[in-house]
Structures are given as structure tokens and as C-alpha cells.
C-alpha positions as YAML, in Angstrom:
chain: A
units: angstrom
residues:
- id: 1
  name: UNK
  ca: [0.08, 0.02, 0.10]
- id: 2
  name: UNK
  ca: [1.37, 3.41, -0.88]
- id: 3
  name: UNK
  ca: [2.24, 5.43, 2.21]
- id: 4
  name: UNK
  ca: [2.98, 9.25, 2.17]
- id: 5
  name: UNK
  ca: [6.21, 10.15, 3.57]
- id: 6
  name: UNK
  ca: [6.11, 13.12, 6.48]
- id: 7
  name: UNK
  ca: [7.58, 15.54, 3.99]
- id: 8
  name: UNK
  ca: [4.87, 14.62, 1.31]
- id: 9
  name: UNK
  ca: [2.16, 14.94, 3.85]
- id: 10
  name: UNK
  ca: [3.26, 18.21, 4.59]
- id: 11
  name: UNK
  ca: [3.13, 19.34, 0.96]
- id: 12
  name: UNK
  ca: [-0.31, 17.83, 0.52]
- id: 13
  name: UNK
  ca: [-1.90, 19.49, 3.51]
- id: 14
  name: UNK
  ca: [-0.39, 22.78, 2.49]
- id: 15
  name: UNK
  ca: [-1.63, 22.48, -1.08]
- id: 16
  name: UNK
  ca: [-5.15, 21.59, 0.66]
- id: 17
  name: UNK
  ca: [-5.27, 24.75, 2.77]
- id: 18
  name: UNK
  ca: [-7.01, 28.08, 1.40]
- id: 19
  name: UNK
  ca: [-4.23, 30.84, 1.61]
- id: 20
  name: UNK
  ca: [-2.96, 34.06, -0.37]
- id: 21
  name: UNK
  ca: [-0.72, 33.14, -3.26]
- id: 22
  name: UNK
  ca: [2.20, 34.79, -1.25]
- id: 23
  name: UNK
  ca: [1.77, 32.38, 1.43]
- id: 24
  name: UNK
  ca: [1.76, 29.50, -1.04]
- id: 25
  name: UNK
  ca: [4.71, 30.74, -2.64]
- id: 26
  name: UNK
  ca: [6.48, 31.31, 0.68]
- id: 27
  name: UNK
  ca: [6.01, 27.69, 1.50]
- id: 28
  name: UNK
  ca: [6.83, 25.98, -1.82]
- id: 29
  name: UNK
  ca: [9.84, 27.93, -1.60]
- id: 30
  name: UNK
  ca: [10.96, 28.27, 1.81]
- id: 31
  name: UNK
  ca: [9.35, 25.50, 4.12]
- id: 32
  name: UNK
  ca: [12.07, 24.14, 6.43]
- id: 33
  name: UNK
  ca: [13.03, 21.10, 4.81]
- id: 34
  name: UNK
  ca: [10.78, 20.71, 1.85]
- id: 35
  name: UNK
  ca: [10.57, 24.13, 0.30]
- id: 36
  name: UNK
  ca: [12.54, 24.56, -3.14]
- id: 37
  name: UNK
  ca: [15.36, 26.46, -1.52]
- id: 38
  name: UNK
  ca: [15.78, 24.45, 1.73]
- id: 39
  name: UNK
  ca: [15.62, 20.79, 0.84]
- id: 40
  name: UNK
  ca: [19.20, 20.72, 0.13]
- id: 41
  name: UNK
  ca: [19.13, 19.45, -3.42]
- id: 42
  name: UNK
  ca: [21.08, 21.11, -6.18]
- id: 43
  name: UNK
  ca: [18.98, 23.41, -7.87]
- id: 44
  name: UNK
  ca: [21.71, 25.66, -9.91]
- id: 45
  name: UNK
  ca: [23.86, 24.80, -13.03]
- id: 46
  name: UNK
  ca: [23.90, 21.94, -15.52]
- id: 47
  name: UNK
  ca: [22.14, 19.40, -13.17]
- id: 48
  name: UNK
  ca: [19.58, 21.70, -11.51]
- id: 49
  name: UNK
  ca: [16.84, 23.39, -12.91]
- id: 50
  name: UNK
  ca: [18.47, 26.86, -14.09]
- id: 51
  name: UNK
  ca: [21.83, 28.71, -14.35]
- id: 52
  name: UNK
  ca: [22.53, 32.20, -13.14]
- id: 53
  name: UNK
  ca: [24.94, 34.97, -14.35]
- id: 54
  name: UNK
  ca: [26.72, 34.24, -10.74]
- id: 55
  name: UNK
  ca: [28.33, 31.25, -12.38]
- id: 56
  name: UNK
  ca: [30.19, 33.14, -15.23]
- id: 57
  name: UNK
  ca: [33.43, 34.44, -14.00]
- id: 58
  name: UNK
  ca: [33.57, 37.63, -16.29]
- id: 59
  name: UNK
  ca: [30.04, 38.60, -14.74]
- id: 60
  name: UNK
  ca: [31.55, 38.43, -11.22]
- id: 61
  name: UNK
  ca: [34.37, 40.22, -12.32]
- id: 62
  name: UNK
  ca: [32.37, 43.10, -13.59]
- id: 63
  name: UNK
  ca: [30.83, 43.52, -10.24]
- id: 64
  name: UNK
  ca: [34.01, 43.11, -8.44]
- id: 65
  name: UNK
  ca: [35.44, 46.19, -11.01]
- id: 66
  name: UNK
  ca: [32.38, 48.16, -9.67]
- id: 67
  name: UNK
  ca: [32.75, 47.67, -6.14]
- id: 68
  name: UNK
  ca: [36.35, 48.42, -6.53]
- id: 69
  name: UNK
  ca: [35.50, 51.76, -7.89]
- id: 70
  name: UNK
  ca: [32.87, 52.29, -5.17]
- id: 71
  name: UNK
  ca: [35.19, 51.76, -2.53]
- id: 72
  name: UNK
  ca: [37.71, 54.65, -4.14]
- id: 73
  name: UNK
  ca: [34.96, 56.71, -4.24]
- id: 74
  name: UNK
  ca: [34.13, 56.49, -0.64]
- id: 75
  name: UNK
  ca: [37.54, 56.71, 0.51]
- id: 76
  name: UNK
  ca: [39.32, 54.87, 3.31]
- id: 77
  name: UNK
  ca: [37.30, 52.68, 5.28]
- id: 78
  name: UNK
  ca: [38.39, 50.24, 8.13]
- id: 79
  name: UNK
  ca: [35.45, 48.31, 7.97]
- id: 80
  name: UNK
  ca: [34.32, 48.23, 4.14]
- id: 81
  name: UNK
  ca: [32.09, 45.36, 4.17]
- id: 82
  name: UNK
  ca: [30.40, 43.60, 0.91]
- id: 83
  name: UNK
  ca: [26.89, 42.16, 1.64]
- id: 84
  name: UNK
  ca: [25.71, 39.54, -0.75]
- id: 85
  name: UNK
  ca: [21.88, 38.97, -0.50]
- id: 86
  name: UNK
  ca: [20.53, 35.51, -1.94]
- id: 87
  name: UNK
  ca: [24.25, 34.06, -2.04]
- id: 88
  name: UNK
  ca: [23.03, 30.89, -3.39]
- id: 89
  name: UNK
  ca: [26.26, 28.55, -3.78]
- id: 90
  name: UNK
  ca: [28.55, 31.26, -3.43]
- id: 91
  name: UNK
  ca: [30.06, 31.52, -6.82]
- id: 92
  name: UNK
  ca: [29.55, 35.02, -7.03]
- id: 93
  name: UNK
  ca: [31.25, 35.34, -3.80]
- id: 94
  name: UNK
  ca: [34.12, 33.42, -4.73]
- id: 95
  name: UNK
  ca: [34.86, 35.27, -7.98]
- id: 96
  name: UNK
  ca: [34.77, 38.41, -6.45]
- id: 97
  name: UNK
  ca: [36.90, 37.52, -3.73]
- id: 98
  name: UNK
  ca: [39.52, 35.84, -5.94]
- id: 99
  name: UNK
  ca: [39.59, 38.83, -8.35]
- id: 100
  name: UNK
  ca: [40.32, 41.22, -5.55]
- id: 101
  name: UNK
  ca: [43.12, 38.91, -4.54]
- id: 102
  name: UNK
  ca: [44.38, 38.59, -7.60]
- id: 103
  name: UNK
  ca: [44.39, 42.30, -8.85]
- id: 104
  name: UNK
  ca: [44.52, 44.20, -5.68]
- id: 105
  name: UNK
  ca: [45.81, 42.01, -2.83]
- id: 106
  name: UNK
  ca: [42.92, 43.08, -1.02]
- id: 107
  name: UNK
  ca: [40.35, 40.81, 1.27]
- id: 108
  name: UNK
  ca: [37.34, 42.80, 2.17]
- id: 109
  name: UNK
  ca: [34.93, 41.45, 4.85]
- id: 110
  name: UNK
  ca: [32.25, 39.56, 2.87]
- id: 111
  name: UNK
  ca: [28.73, 38.37, 4.64]
- id: 112
  name: UNK
  ca: [26.80, 35.93, 2.23]
- id: 113
  name: UNK
  ca: [23.15, 35.89, 3.20]
- id: 114
  name: UNK
  ca: [21.08, 32.82, 1.86]
- id: 115
  name: UNK
  ca: [18.17, 31.16, 3.06]
- id: 116
  name: UNK
  ca: [20.05, 28.12, 3.59]
- id: 117
  name: UNK
  ca: [23.94, 29.00, 3.63]
- id: 118
  name: UNK
  ca: [25.95, 26.58, 1.59]
- id: 119
  name: UNK
  ca: [29.62, 26.87, 2.61]
- id: 120
  name: UNK
  ca: [32.05, 27.51, 5.38]
- id: 121
  name: UNK
  ca: [34.79, 28.78, 3.20]
- id: 122
  name: UNK
  ca: [37.62, 31.14, 4.79]
- id: 123
  name: UNK
  ca: [36.86, 34.86, 3.90]
- id: 124
  name: UNK
  ca: [33.13, 34.36, 3.77]
- id: 125
  name: UNK
  ca: [30.81, 34.88, 6.79]
- id: 126
  name: UNK
  ca: [27.88, 32.75, 5.93]
- id: 127
  name: UNK
  ca: [24.28, 34.20, 7.44]
- id: 128
  name: UNK
  ca: [20.71, 32.96, 6.97]
- id: 129
  name: UNK
  ca: [18.40, 35.67, 5.93]
- id: 130
  name: UNK
  ca: [16.95, 35.66, 9.71]
- id: 131
  name: UNK
  ca: [20.26, 35.86, 11.22]
- id: 132
  name: UNK
  ca: [21.46, 38.94, 9.00]
- id: 133
  name: UNK
  ca: [18.03, 40.63, 9.76]
- id: 134
  name: UNK
  ca: [18.42, 40.23, 13.86]
- id: 135
  name: UNK
  ca: [22.15, 41.13, 13.92]
- id: 136
  name: UNK
  ca: [22.14, 44.22, 11.69]
- id: 137
  name: UNK
  ca: [19.84, 47.12, 11.65]
- id: 138
  name: UNK
  ca: [19.59, 50.79, 12.75]
- id: 139
  name: UNK
  ca: [21.40, 50.12, 16.04]
- id: 140
  name: UNK
  ca: [24.31, 48.06, 14.26]
- id: 141
  name: UNK
  ca: [25.24, 49.37, 10.68]
- id: 142
  name: UNK
  ca: [27.69, 48.42, 7.92]
- id: 143
  name: UNK
  ca: [29.52, 50.74, 5.74]
- id: 144
  name: UNK
  ca: [30.33, 49.44, 2.26]
- id: 145
  name: UNK
  ca: [28.14, 47.65, -0.67]
- id: 146
  name: UNK
  ca: [25.05, 45.31, -0.58]
- id: 147
  name: UNK
  ca: [24.79, 43.42, -3.93]
- id: 148
  name: UNK
  ca: [22.13, 40.83, -5.09]
- id: 149
  name: UNK
  ca: [21.82, 38.94, -8.17]
- id: 150
  name: UNK
  ca: [18.28, 37.34, -8.79]
- id: 151
  name: UNK
  ca: [17.34, 37.89, -5.04]
- id: 152
  name: UNK
  ca: [14.00, 40.03, -5.51]
- id: 153
  name: UNK
  ca: [12.59, 37.96, -8.07]
- id: 154
  name: UNK
  ca: [12.37, 34.97, -5.25]
- id: 155
  name: UNK
  ca: [10.56, 36.70, -2.73]
- id: 156
  name: UNK
  ca: [6.65, 35.90, -2.11]
- id: 157
  name: UNK
  ca: [4.08, 38.00, -4.20]
- id: 158
  name: UNK
  ca: [0.72, 38.75, -3.62]
- id: 159
  name: UNK
  ca: [-1.24, 38.19, -7.01]
- id: 160
  name: UNK
  ca: [-4.33, 40.46, -7.91]
- id: 161
  name: UNK
  ca: [-6.85, 40.52, -10.44]
- id: 162
  name: UNK
  ca: [-9.40, 43.03, -11.81]
- id: 163
  name: UNK
  ca: [-12.64, 41.10, -11.45]
- id: 164
  name: UNK
  ca: [-16.33, 42.52, -11.92]
- id: 165
  name: UNK
  ca: [-14.96, 46.28, -12.17]
- id: 166
  name: UNK
  ca: [-12.88, 45.70, -8.70]
- id: 167
  name: UNK
  ca: [-9.42, 44.93, -7.44]
- id: 168
  name: UNK
  ca: [-9.34, 41.48, -5.93]
- id: 169
  name: UNK
  ca: [-6.81, 38.90, -4.77]
- id: 170
  name: UNK
  ca: [-6.11, 35.64, -5.92]
- id: 171
  name: UNK
  ca: [-6.30, 32.82, -3.06]
- id: 172
  name: UNK
  ca: [-5.14, 29.03, -3.59]
- id: 173
  name: UNK
  ca: [-6.73, 25.79, -2.38]
- id: 174
  name: UNK
  ca: [-6.01, 22.30, -3.49]
- id: 175
  name: UNK
  ca: [-3.96, 23.70, -6.27]
- id: 176
  name: UNK
  ca: [-6.90, 25.82, -7.53]
- id: 177
  name: UNK
  ca: [-7.27, 29.41, -7.79]
- id: 178
  name: UNK
  ca: [-10.11, 31.60, -6.83]
- id: 179
  name: UNK
  ca: [-10.61, 35.62, -6.29]
- id: 180
  name: UNK
  ca: [-11.89, 37.03, -2.99]
- id: 181
  name: UNK
  ca: [-11.37, 40.68, -1.21]
- id: 182
  name: UNK
  ca: [-7.87, 41.75, -0.83]
- id: 183
  name: UNK
  ca: [-6.27, 40.21, 2.48]
- id: 184
  name: UNK
  ca: [-3.99, 43.16, 3.42]
- id: 185
  name: UNK
  ca: [-4.56, 46.71, 3.20]
- id: 186
  name: UNK
  ca: [-0.74, 47.22, 2.63]
- id: 187
  name: UNK
  ca: [-1.67, 45.59, -0.88]
- id: 188
  name: UNK
  ca: [-4.09, 48.15, -1.68]
- id: 189
  name: UNK
  ca: [-1.65, 51.15, -0.69]
- id: 190
  name: UNK
  ca: [0.88, 49.71, -2.76]
- id: 191
  name: UNK
  ca: [-1.24, 49.43, -5.74]
- id: 192
  name: UNK
  ca: [-2.79, 53.16, -5.33]
- id: 193
  name: UNK
  ca: [1.14, 54.27, -5.40]
- id: 194
  name: UNK
  ca: [2.54, 52.12, -8.22]
- id: 195
  name: UNK
  ca: [-0.10, 50.46, -9.89]
- id: 196
  name: UNK
  ca: [-2.42, 51.14, -12.92]
- id: 197
  name: UNK
  ca: [-5.98, 50.61, -14.29]
- id: 198
  name: UNK
  ca: [-6.09, 46.83, -15.09]
- id: 199
  name: UNK
  ca: [-8.39, 45.74, -17.66]
- id: 200
  name: UNK
  ca: [-11.08, 42.99, -16.65]
- id: 201
  name: UNK
  ca: [-9.64, 39.76, -16.06]
- id: 202
  name: UNK
  ca: [-6.00, 41.17, -15.92]
- id: 203
  name: UNK
  ca: [-3.44, 40.02, -13.57]
- id: 204
  name: UNK
  ca: [-0.65, 41.58, -11.65]
- id: 205
  name: UNK
  ca: [1.82, 41.10, -8.77]
- id: 206
  name: UNK
  ca: [2.43, 42.98, -5.42]
- id: 207
  name: UNK
  ca: [5.76, 42.13, -3.56]
- id: 208
  name: UNK
  ca: [5.45, 43.34, -0.05]
- id: 209
  name: UNK
  ca: [8.36, 41.32, 1.17]
- id: 210
  name: UNK
  ca: [10.77, 43.28, -1.37]
- id: 211
  name: UNK
  ca: [9.47, 46.70, 0.48]
- id: 212
  name: UNK
  ca: [10.61, 45.14, 3.70]
- id: 213
  name: UNK
  ca: [14.23, 44.07, 2.44]
- id: 214
  name: UNK
  ca: [14.56, 47.71, 0.73]
- id: 215
  name: UNK
  ca: [13.70, 49.47, 4.68]
- id: 216
  name: UNK
  ca: [16.24, 46.64, 6.18]
- id: 217
  name: UNK
  ca: [18.86, 47.36, 3.71]
- id: 218
  name: UNK
  ca: [18.82, 51.27, 4.20]
- id: 219
  name: UNK
  ca: [18.45, 50.65, 7.93]
- id: 220
  name: UNK
  ca: [21.44, 48.85, 8.11]
- id: 221
  name: UNK
  ca: [24.08, 50.48, 5.53]
- id: 222
  name: UNK
  ca: [25.54, 53.67, 7.58]
- id: 223
  name: UNK
  ca: [27.24, 54.74, 3.96]
- id: 224
  name: UNK
  ca: [27.55, 53.08, 0.92]
- id: 225
  name: UNK
  ca: [25.98, 51.68, -2.37]
- id: 226
  name: UNK
  ca: [23.33, 49.03, -3.15]
- id: 227
  name: UNK
  ca: [23.45, 47.17, -6.34]
- id: 228
  name: UNK
  ca: [20.73, 45.24, -7.70]
- id: 229
  name: UNK
  ca: [20.48, 42.93, -10.41]
- id: 230
  name: UNK
  ca: [17.23, 41.15, -11.41]
- id: 231
  name: UNK
  ca: [14.75, 40.86, -14.43]
- id: 232
  name: UNK
  ca: [11.84, 43.36, -14.04]
- id: 233
  name: UNK
  ca: [11.09, 46.80, -15.03]
- id: 234
  name: UNK
  ca: [9.34, 49.93, -14.66]
- id: 235
  name: UNK
  ca: [5.79, 49.93, -12.70]
- id: 236
  name: UNK
  ca: [4.49, 51.60, -16.04]
- id: 237
  name: UNK
  ca: [5.99, 48.64, -18.10]
- id: 238
  name: UNK
  ca: [5.44, 46.08, -15.74]
- id: 239
  name: UNK
  ca: [1.37, 46.44, -15.11]
- id: 240
  name: UNK
  ca: [1.00, 47.64, -19.01]
- id: 241
  name: UNK
  ca: [-2.01, 45.39, -20.69]
- id: 242
  name: UNK
  ca: [0.35, 43.28, -22.77]
- id: 243
  name: UNK
  ca: [0.97, 41.72, -19.34]
- id: 244
  name: UNK
  ca: [-2.44, 40.50, -19.06]
- id: 245
  name: UNK
  ca: [-1.55, 37.10, -17.16]
- id: 246
  name: UNK
  ca: [0.87, 38.96, -14.71]
- id: 247
  name: UNK
  ca: [4.68, 37.49, -14.70]
- id: 248
  name: UNK
  ca: [4.43, 34.60, -12.33]
- id: 249
  name: UNK
  ca: [6.17, 31.44, -13.67]
- id: 250
  name: UNK
  ca: [7.95, 28.43, -12.55]
- id: 251
  name: UNK
  ca: [11.33, 26.83, -13.60]
- id: 252
  name: UNK
  ca: [11.92, 23.18, -13.80]
- id: 253
  name: UNK
  ca: [14.74, 21.21, -15.84]
- id: 254
  name: UNK
  ca: [15.67, 24.43, -17.22]
- id: 255
  name: UNK
  ca: [12.18, 25.04, -18.70]
- id: 256
  name: UNK
  ca: [9.71, 27.76, -18.01]
- id: 257
  name: UNK
  ca: [6.19, 26.67, -16.97]
- id: 258
  name: UNK
  ca: [2.92, 28.34, -16.14]
- id: 259
  name: UNK
  ca: [1.79, 25.47, -13.79]
- id: 260
  name: UNK
  ca: [3.16, 26.50, -10.59]
- id: 261
  name: UNK
  ca: [0.84, 24.16, -8.63]
- id: 262
  name: UNK
  ca: [2.70, 21.36, -9.88]
- id: 263
  name: UNK
  ca: [5.75, 19.44, -8.21]
- id: 264
  name: UNK
  ca: [5.29, 21.65, -5.06]
- id: 265
  name: UNK
  ca: [8.55, 22.01, -3.52]
- id: 266
  name: UNK
  ca: [10.52, 20.78, -6.30]
- id: 267
  name: UNK
  ca: [10.20, 23.56, -9.14]
- id: 268
  name: UNK
  ca: [11.15, 27.25, -8.64]
- id: 269
  name: UNK
  ca: [8.74, 30.18, -8.77]
- id: 270
  name: UNK
  ca: [9.37, 33.82, -9.50]
- id: 271
  name: UNK
  ca: [7.91, 37.04, -10.52]
- id: 272
  name: UNK
  ca: [9.34, 40.14, -12.29]
- id: 273
  name: UNK
  ca: [10.43, 42.78, -10.06]
- id: 274
  name: UNK
  ca: [9.05, 46.11, -9.79]
- id: 275
  name: UNK
  ca: [11.91, 48.50, -9.69]
- id: 276
  name: UNK
  ca: [9.75, 51.74, -9.29]
- id: 277
  name: UNK
  ca: [8.69, 50.58, -6.00]
- id: 278
  name: UNK
  ca: [12.34, 49.49, -5.06]
- id: 279
  name: UNK
  ca: [13.63, 53.09, -5.93]
- id: 280
  name: UNK
  ca: [10.56, 55.06, -4.47]
- id: 281
  name: UNK
  ca: [10.81, 52.76, -1.32]
- id: 282
  name: UNK
  ca: [14.55, 53.13, -1.10]
- id: 283
  name: UNK
  ca: [14.43, 56.83, -1.08]
- id: 284
  name: UNK
  ca: [11.85, 56.90, 1.53]
- id: 285
  name: UNK
  ca: [14.42, 55.55, 3.69]
- id: 286
  name: UNK
  ca: [17.42, 57.31, 2.23]
- id: 287
  name: UNK
  ca: [18.65, 55.41, -0.71]
- id: 288
  name: UNK
  ca: [19.41, 58.15, -3.31]
- id: 289
  name: UNK
  ca: [18.87, 56.48, -7.04]
- id: 290
  name: UNK
  ca: [22.01, 56.79, -9.20]
- id: 291
  name: UNK
  ca: [21.07, 55.01, -12.28]
- id: 292
  name: UNK
  ca: [18.87, 52.10, -13.43]
- id: 293
  name: UNK
  ca: [19.97, 50.62, -16.61]
- id: 294
  name: UNK
  ca: [20.26, 47.27, -18.66]
- id: 295
  name: UNK
  ca: [22.38, 44.51, -17.52]
- id: 296
  name: UNK
  ca: [24.19, 44.72, -20.85]
- id: 297
  name: UNK
  ca: [24.69, 48.51, -20.24]
- id: 298
  name: UNK
  ca: [26.07, 48.08, -17.01]
- id: 299
  name: UNK
  ca: [28.83, 44.82, -17.90]
- id: 300
  name: UNK
  ca: [30.10, 46.92, -20.98]
- id: 301
  name: UNK
  ca: [30.50, 49.97, -18.67]
- id: 302
  name: UNK
  ca: [32.58, 47.64, -16.25]
- id: 303
  name: UNK
  ca: [34.60, 46.01, -18.74]
- id: 304
  name: UNK
  ca: [33.15, 42.84, -19.70]
- id: 305
  name: UNK
  ca: [34.59, 43.10, -23.20]
- id: 306
  name: UNK
  ca: [37.95, 43.34, -21.69]
- id: 307
  name: UNK
  ca: [37.68, 39.77, -20.19]
- id: 308
  name: UNK
  ca: [37.12, 38.02, -23.40]
- id: 309
  name: UNK
  ca: [39.81, 35.64, -24.11]
- id: 310
  name: UNK
  ca: [41.21, 35.33, -27.78]
- id: 311
  name: UNK
  ca: [42.48, 32.11, -27.27]
- id: 312
  name: UNK
  ca: [40.86, 29.21, -29.62]
- id: 313
  name: UNK
  ca: [40.40, 26.59, -26.53]
- id: 314
  name: UNK
  ca: [37.18, 24.90, -25.78]
- id: 315
  name: UNK
  ca: [37.34, 26.74, -22.41]
- id: 316
  name: UNK
  ca: [37.85, 30.29, -23.86]
- id: 317
  name: UNK
  ca: [34.91, 29.72, -26.61]
- id: 318
  name: UNK
  ca: [32.56, 28.46, -23.87]
- id: 319
  name: UNK
  ca: [33.70, 31.55, -21.80]
- id: 320
  name: UNK
  ca: [32.97, 33.99, -24.80]
- id: 321
  name: UNK
  ca: [29.22, 32.25, -25.53]
- id: 322
  name: UNK
  ca: [28.50, 32.73, -21.99]
- id: 323
  name: UNK
  ca: [29.32, 36.33, -22.07]
- id: 324
  name: UNK
  ca: [27.18, 36.60, -25.12]
- id: 325
  name: UNK
  ca: [24.25, 35.38, -23.54]
- id: 326
  name: UNK
  ca: [24.65, 38.02, -20.88]
- id: 327
  name: UNK
  ca: [24.40, 40.75, -23.40]
- id: 328
  name: UNK
  ca: [21.85, 39.56, -25.73]
- id: 329
  name: UNK
  ca: [19.67, 42.14, -26.84]
- id: 330
  name: UNK
  ca: [15.86, 41.15, -26.36]
- id: 331
  name: UNK
  ca: [17.33, 38.72, -23.95]
- id: 332
  name: UNK
  ca: [19.18, 38.37, -20.47]
- id: 333
  name: UNK
  ca: [21.01, 41.56, -21.64]
- id: 334
  name: UNK
  ca: [17.63, 43.77, -21.76]
- id: 335
  name: UNK
  ca: [15.33, 41.42, -19.79]
- id: 336
  name: UNK
  ca: [17.73, 42.11, -16.57]
- id: 337
  name: UNK
  ca: [17.80, 45.65, -15.24]
- id: 338
  name: UNK
  ca: [20.50, 47.11, -12.88]
- id: 339
  name: UNK
  ca: [19.55, 49.61, -9.97]
- id: 340
  name: UNK
  ca: [22.18, 51.31, -8.32]
- id: 341
  name: UNK
  ca: [21.31, 53.29, -5.00]
- id: 342
  name: UNK
  ca: [23.62, 55.52, -2.62]
- id: 343
  name: UNK
  ca: [23.73, 56.45, 1.04]
- id: 344
  name: UNK
  ca: [26.52, 58.70, 1.69]
...
């Protein structure tokens, strides 16, 4: 006879409960031991479900050059710290630190924050998101830079829909969606600030968790810069009529899917980032917007072409192909945006 394991039982019970989509997304991604990011399985790379720019050395070297310029701009600072949110398996951290050691003989303080710390390597202090939030804030601040790559897109979002001429929220029960009154007045307030008039049946997302993180970043940063790289856009473009179904999607086996209720805990779920909200909320807490551009423009400005090897080896060829993917117009080069904010 087929018997449910404890983990599968928890997943089934979670799927049967009525909840907001934000709660469902949180459980699917972050439930202790059974969530997509907490189960301990390989998620990144060829054997995982997706690849990220963090795995490409040229990408990390561009960020390292950007950090070095910000450090020189800030002047001498004894406690200069690099904080990476959503550090994953540490690929980006390793590339940055190796570059600094090779080019400048510099070993900065590096804090890697992730829901499930992956490494205990020397030179990197790993912290869970909760540990980081608890330790750093207005009463204990850092000087330096806060960087993230594909961090905000993985935060839980509330899904809303225009139905019967009013704004409603999408709830989930037993893998089925239904629309009811909005669960939190903060969602309506957010929409009043950044949203647009949706067409009947049009869906969109609201990430309250992204705003919580922007406030936390601003509080813990005494002086420095914030670099956020993610796929998304301005509110005007994000909530345009052509995005009638919203932007929530799943990733499994290097393929995108609209079936976000399948394979609970076994596939990634993401949503495009509202950069207008990050900019405005950052300003509210003292983070000044310096630039908002595409990933391609950012990488070109920070010397990615200088890292292209002219060798004919297979490794050099693969490296050039990877760099090309980062710069493609109409693809990663334009879909991914880069926001730089400052607190000095």
C-alpha cells in the first residue's frame, strides 16, 4: 500500500489549505526542509533547474570592478563590508574575492546571506536571512556595498486581479485559484502608489516582502551603495495591458512553466521585480537612485569585453558564449535590469 512520507504529507496538507498566493509561494520555496530552496537539493547549474549569471566568472569580475570603484569613491574605510543577498552556492562571492586577491591583494569583509548557507569557506561569513535581519539594523550598521543578483524575484508575491470592476486578490486552495477581497490593506496602498488601471481579468503582482528588504537594507547601511540585478521593469511597463496574465512563472529542468501548482517544492517560482517600487521605497529611507539601466549596459560599462579571451580553446569559446548570453538584446541583456542606489 502507498504511504505518504512526512515531507509529502506536509506538502499535501499545505496544498489543501486556503491561503493567499504569497503564502503558497513562501511555503513552496521556503518551508523548512521541504521548500524548493531549503530541501538541500542541487538547484543551480546543468544538473539543476536553471543557470544564473553568478556562475560566469566575467559577470563576477565586472561586479568586482564596480565595487572597487565605489570603494575608491568612498575613501578609506576600515570596516568596508560587502553584503551579498541571495548568495546561493557562493559562486559570485568566490569570483569577487579571487579577483580582489589577484588584482589588488585585497581581502574585504564579505557577508553572504542565504536562506540555507551553502559553504563554510574562509573569507566568507555565511548567515541565514533571519540571522542577518536580527544582527544588523539601525542600531548596528555597516559601511560598504550591498549586492544581489536574482534575489528580489524569488520573494513571495501577492497576486491581484481586476474582477467585476474591482481589485481582488487571488487565493489558492487544493491547487485551484479563486478571487476574493484583498487580504492586507498594504496591498491596496501599494497598488494606489505604483499600480495602473487593470483591464477586466488582467492580473499583476505585489511584493510587500521586497519593500521590507529595502527598508532593512537602508537601515543597516550607514554609508555606501546598493547594487540590485534582477529581471523586471518599471511599474508602468510591468503593469501594461500586454502582461494580462502577470509575470509569475515556474522553472524546472531548465524550462519555464505556467503550472506553478505542480511539483510543489520541486520547482522554482518567480515574478518580475517592480523597480519603481524599489526606487521610491529606497528614497523614503534614504537611498538615492544613481542609475537604472540594463544588464548589458552595466556589464559593458564595467569592462566585460576586456575579459574576453582570444584563445581558441574550448574553455575560451564557452566563456565567450556565456558572455554573449549576458549581453543579448531582447534576452538577458535587456530583460535583466540593474539598479544602483547610494547612501552617503
